[in-house]
N, C-alpha and C positions, 0 to 999 in steps of 0.2 A: 504493500500500500504506500503510495507516494505521499510525502508530507506536503501540506498546503501552505501557501504564503498568506499572511494576514491581509495583504493588499488585494488578494484575489477574491476575498469574500466581503470586503468592506468598500464603502463608497465615501469619498471625501465630502464633507458638508459644503453646500453651495449657497451663497448669499442670494443669488437670483436663479430662478428656474430656467433651464436650458430648453432648446428646441422650439422656441416661439418664433413665428415668422415675423411678427411685428410686436414690438414692446410698447411701452406707454407713450413714448415720444417719437415713434416711427410710424409712418402711415402707408396703408395700401393705396392703390390707384383710386381716383375719385369714384369710378364706377363700382369697384369692389367695396369701397368704404360705404357708399350709399346703400348697396344691397345688404351689407352686414349691419348697418344702422337700422334698416327696415326690419331685419331679423330680431334685433334687440327690442324694437318697438312692439312687434308681434308678441314676444315673450312677456313684456311688461303688461300687455293687455289682460293677462290672466288675473293678476291681483287687482288691477284697476276695475275689473268687472265683478270679481268674486266678493269683494268687501261690500260694495253697495248692494249687491244682490242679497247678501245676508242681512244687512242693517236697515235698508230703506223700508222694506215691508213691515218690520217691527216698529218703525217710527210712524207708520200710517201712510207712507208714501205710495203713489201709483207708479205704473211703468214709466209715465212721462217724467215723474220726479227721479226715478232711478236712472234714466238716461241722462238727465241734467247733472246728477251727481257723478256719474261715470265720466262724462265730458269734463266736468270741473276737476276731478281727481287726475285725469290724464293731462289736462292743461297745466295744472300746478306741478305735476311730476316732471313735465318737460322743463318748466322754469327752474325748479329746484335742481334738476340734473345739470342744466347749463351753468347755474351759479356754482355748484359744487365742483364741477370740472374746470371752471375758470378761476374761482377765487377761494375755494375750500381746500380740501386735501389735494385736488387736481388729479386724483386717481380716476380711472375709467369706471365709475360706478353710477348706476341709475338710482335716484332717490325717489322711491315710490311709496304707496300706501302700506301701512303697518298693521299687522294683526295684534300687536302688543296693546293697541288702544281699544280693542273690542270689549274687554271686561269693564272698564269704567264707562264706555259708551253705552253698553247694555244697561248698566246701573242707572245712567241718566235717562234712558228710554223708559225704564220702569219706575222712575220717580213719580210719586203719587200726585204731585202738582201737574204733571204732564199727562198721566194716564186718565185723569178725570175729564180731559177735554174731549167732548163728544164728536166733534167734526174731525175726520181723519186728516184732511189737508191742513187744517189749522194746527192739529197736534204735530204733524210732520214739521211744519215751519217752526213752531215753538221749540221742538226737540232739537232741530238743526241749530237754531240760535243758541240754545243752551250748550250744545257741543262746541260751537264756535267760540263762545265765551271761555269755556274751560281750556280749549286749545290755546287761545291767545294768551291767557294768564300763565299757563304751565310752560309755554315755550320759553319763557324768561329763564327757566332753570338751565336749559342747554345753552342759551345765549351767554349767561353769566359764567357757567362752568367752562365754556369754550373760550370766550374772549378774555377772561381773567386769567387764563392759563392754569386754572385749578385742576382741570382734568389732565392736563399735561404733567402737572406736579404729581398727581395721584398715579399716573402711569409709570412713574419711576419705581413703583412696587411690582411692576410686571416683569416677568422673565420668560424666556422661551418655554420653560416647563409650565409656568402658570397660564400661558396663552394656549397651550395645546387643548385643554378641555373647553375653553371659551370658543375658540375658532371651530373646533370639531363639532361642538353642539349647535353652532350657528347653522350647520348643515344637518347633523343627525337629529337635532331637536325638532325638525320639521317633518319627521317621518309620517305623521298623521295626514299631511297634505300630499303624500306620495301614493303608495299602492292602495291604501284604504279608499282613496277617491277613484283610482283606476278600476278597482273592483266593483264600482257602481255600474260600470258598463264595460265589461271585459272584452266584448267583441270589437270595441273601438280602442280601448286603452292598451291592451296587450299587443295588438299589431303595431300600434304607435311606438311602444317601448322597444319592440324588436327591431322595427325599421330604423328608429333613431340610432340605436346602438350599431346596427349593421352599417349604416351610411357613415357615421362619425368615426367608427373604429376599424371595422373589417375592410371597408372599401375606401379608406381614406387616401390610399396611394393612387387612386384613379385621378388623372389630371386632364384638364382641357386648357390649352395654351399656358402650360406650366402652372396652372392654378388647381390645387386639390379641391375641386368643386364639391364633391360629396362630403368631404370633411368640413369644409368651410361653411357650406350652406345646408348641412344635414337637417337643421331645424325647419327651414323654409320648405325644403323638398318633402320631408316626411309629413309635415302638417298639411301641406297641400294635398298629398295623396290620400291621407286618412280623412281629411275634411270632405273631400269629394266622395270617398267611400261611405262616410257617415250620412252625407246628403242623399246618396242613392238608396241607402237603407231607409231613410226618412220618407222620401217621396214614393218608394215602392210599397209602403204600408207595413213594413216589418215591425213597427212599434204601435200599430193602430190599437191593438187590444192588450197592450202591456200595461202594468201598473203605472200610475202617475209618476212615481219616483224614478222609474226606469226611463220614462219619456223625457223627463227633465234633464237627465244626465246623458242621454244618448241622442236625442233629436237635435237637428240643427235649426229648428224654427221655434224653439221654446223660450228663447231669451227675451222675446218681445221687445227687442231693441230697435230693429230697423224700422218697424212701423211707427214706433213712438218718437224716433229721433227727428229733430228738425233738420232742414237742409243746411242752414248756417246758423250758428249760435255761438257767440263769443262770451265765455264766462267773465265775470267782473267781480270786484270785491263787494261784499255786503249785498249780494244778489238775493239772499233769502231774507233780508231785513236786518235791523240792528241786533248784534249779539246780546244775549242776556248773561249775567254773571251770578254765580252761586258759589259760595266758599267751599261747600262740600263737594260739588262737582270738580272744582279746580284742584283741591287736595288729592282727590282720587286720580285725576288725570296726570298729576305730577309723577305718580308711580309709573305710568306708561311711558312718560318722557324719559325717566331714568332707565327703564328697560330698553327703550329704543336707542339710547345712548350706548349702553353696553353691547347690545346686539350689533350696532353699527361699528363699534370699535373692533369687534371680532371680524366683521365683514371687510373693514378697511385693511386689516392685516392680511386677509386672504386675497383681496383684490390686488394688493401690492405684489404678492408673489405671482399671481396669475397675469400681472402686467409686466412681469420680469423686471420689477423695480425693487429697490431696497425697502425695508420696513419704514413707514412714515415716522419721522422724529416727533418727539412730544409736542413741539411747537406746531407742526403741521397737523397732527391729530387734533389738537385743541382748536385750531383754526377751522377744521372741517366740522367739528362738533358745534362750534358757535354758529356756523353758517347753516347747519342742519336745524338748529333752533330757530333761525330766521325762516327756514322752510316750513316748520310747524306753525310759526306765526302766519305765514301765507296760507297754510291750510285752514287756519281759523278765520282769516279775513275773507277768503273765497268761499268757504263752506264745502270742503271735500268730504266731510263726514268721518274723517279719521286723520291720524297724524302720519308723519313720514319716517322712513328708515331706509337703509340701503337694501336694494332688491337683491336677495341672495341668489335667485335663479339667474339673474343677469351676470352676477359675478362668476357663477359656474360656467356660463356660456363663453366667457373669456378663455377658459381653459379648454373647453370642447372645440372651439374654433382655432385655438392657438394664436389668437389675435387680441392683444391687450392694448390696442391703440386708443388713446383718449379721443381722437377725432371721430372715431366710429360711434362712440357713445354720445358725443355732441350732435352728430347727425341724427341719431335716434331720438334725441330730445326735440329736434326740429320736427320730426315726423309726429311726435306726441302732440306738440302744440298745433300743428297744421290739421291733423285729423280730428282733434278735439273740437275744432271750430267747424269743420265740415261733418256735421252730425251723421248723415246717411252713410257716408263712406267709412267713417270710423266704426259705426254700428255694425256694418257688414263684417269687418274683421273681428269685432267683439262678439259675434254670434258663434264663434268656434266653441264647441262643447268643452266644459271644464276638464273632462276626462282626458282630453288630448294634452292639455297643459300639465296635468298631474303625471302623465307618463314621462314627459320630458323632465319634470322636476325630480323624478326618481333618480335620474342620472346626474343632474346638475347639483342637487343638494348633496349627493354622495361625493361628488368631486370637491366641493367646498369643504366637506368634513375631512376628506383625505389631505387637503392642504393644511388643516389644523394638525393632523397627525405628523405631517412632514417636519414640523418644528422639533420633533423628538430627535432629529439628526444632530442637533446642537447640544443635546443633553446626554448625561450618562445614564443609560437605561439598565446598567448593571448595579445601580444603586437602589437598595431596598427603600430608601426614603423617597426617591423619585417614583418608583413603582407604586408606592402607597398613595402619594399625592395624586398621581395621574388616574389610578384606578378608582379611588374613592370619589374624586371630584366628578369624573365622567359618570360614574354610577349614580351618585346623588343628583347630578344635573339632569339625568333622565328620570330617575325614580320619584323624586319629590314633585315635579310638575305632573307626572302621570297620576300620582295620588290626588292632586288638586283637580285634575280633569275628571277622573272617575267619581270623586266625591260630588263635584258639581253636577255631573250627568245624572247621578242617582238622587241627590237631595234637592236639585234645582237651585242651589246656592252654594257658594264656596265654603271651605272649612272655616274661614273667618266670617262669622255671622253674628255681629253684635248690633247694638242700636246705632252705633256710629258708622254710617254708610261709607264715609270717606276712608275710615280705617279698614273696613272690609275690602274696599277696592284696592287699597294700598297693598295689603298682605296678599290678597288673591292674585293681583297682577304680578307682583315681584316673584312670587314662588310658582307661578305658572310658566315662567320663562326659563327653559333649560340653560341658555348661555349665562343668564343672570345668576342662577343658583350655582353654576359651575364656577363663575368668576368669584363669587363670595367664598366658596369652599376652597378653591385652588389658591387664590391670592392670600387668604388667611393662613392656610397650612404652609405655603411656600415661604412666607415671611415670618413664621413663628416656630417652625419645626427644624431644629438643627441648622439654622440658616447661616450661621457665622462662618463656618469653614466649608461651605458647600457651593460657593460661587461658581467654581469650575463645573461642578456636576449639574448645576441649574442652567448652564449655558451663558452665564453673564459676560465672560470675556468676549464672546461674539456679539452679544446684545448691546453692550454698553456704548459701543461707538455709534450706534444708530439713535441714541437718546437725544443728541443735539444736532442741529442743522450742519454745524461745521465738523461733526464727527466723521463724516465720510464725504469724499469729494463728489460722489455721484448724486448726493441729495440736491445739489444746486441744479443739476440737469433735470431731475424728475419733479421737483416740488417748488421751484421758484415761481412767484406770481407773474402773470403777464403784464405788459405795458409798464414794466419797470416799477411796479407797485411796491417792491421790497424796500424801496427808499423810504416809504411811509410806514411800512409794517416790517421792520427789520427782524430777522430770526433771533429768537432768544436762546 
């Protein structure tokens, strides 16, 4: 038996992922960039439609109201994405609607002062105004934590080891939006899943004019094929006598968006009327803002690796969080019905296409703004069944989770301490939110059920978020458990040079503000 050499079974850690065709500041041709931007727009539609579809009927809204909320959410998503890629972290991230806000929003919907309104349309308007007021006030938390550099200071407690559970659970924590949704219509979802994997992985070497078309545009091609297939099943009467639940998840004509959408409608601030403010609503919404902040932090770390960039320094991370707070303020002013966070599926698509270009995401933001104003055209694309999006998310969420695990390469995983912290934080990050979800499903309220509604929202929101629980557990253990003599095991010699803007020469290339604005906002 021949002896092996250590270098034959180990791989040197790498600051930047290799094998990307285009990184954060390199750009494909304009034609390819536009097609890739449209692909990111289509993917962002999933969340932009799902959240209003869930919340608007509970608020008493009609299909017309739902269409307006979808258009507004998409419009503000485009604006926030442009702002973030220009003046925030500058990473290629889509800033879209967040599920983290669902718990406090449902609490507002069930507020006794709103449920007693007999007219459904009036109840919808009053509920929307209450949500707007809570978002406007709570957005100040991210703005203050970001632009005061407080979040950057707190991030000094992070290490590669501590970030592994957080970034991993940004992807793994969304497992309920994957195959459980695919299973609602397996005849559409499973073929979509197989086709997307086949195009993006097994057939990725097929090229046309030196462009790996199937890998680069696997999402667009597979969605088009399965969407046509689903429409054929719909018009042929395959679902005519099936249960309503099946029809909603499988048919292409159940969204009721195209018929309700206006041809042209431009969203504008305070379109639902003046916001209303309630202290209890605002305190509850603050918890969602904190969850959004933590989930976005993990997503920014993942996006940096998938854009073949270095980890964002503390100053850049704070800048992005502050601008994201302004994005939530815009959500409140325009009335999107929810707050904002980094779109995890769009981060995953960077890796699937191997294109981490900032320009592509900016083009996708242009599509969002354009199609949100042209209602009929936007509604056509938004009528894609949710099952198709869920099939793609099974791959993209898993890819983001794997990026989190890749931070282990900078740590010593032969250390029992590191194994303990990693295992416990990942397990509790999955287990505690699962307990909260199951308890809520059976009892129709969260485990925190006191007379103080704001306190209930706070606890139920915080502990329903896998990345948030993982960050609390991982950062606490990593900074209290034998931390004095374990810097090397934690990966700190690699990590510390990315804490400051001047710590690595590549930071200036990736994160410098445009238009020479660094003169007015110098890196700290």
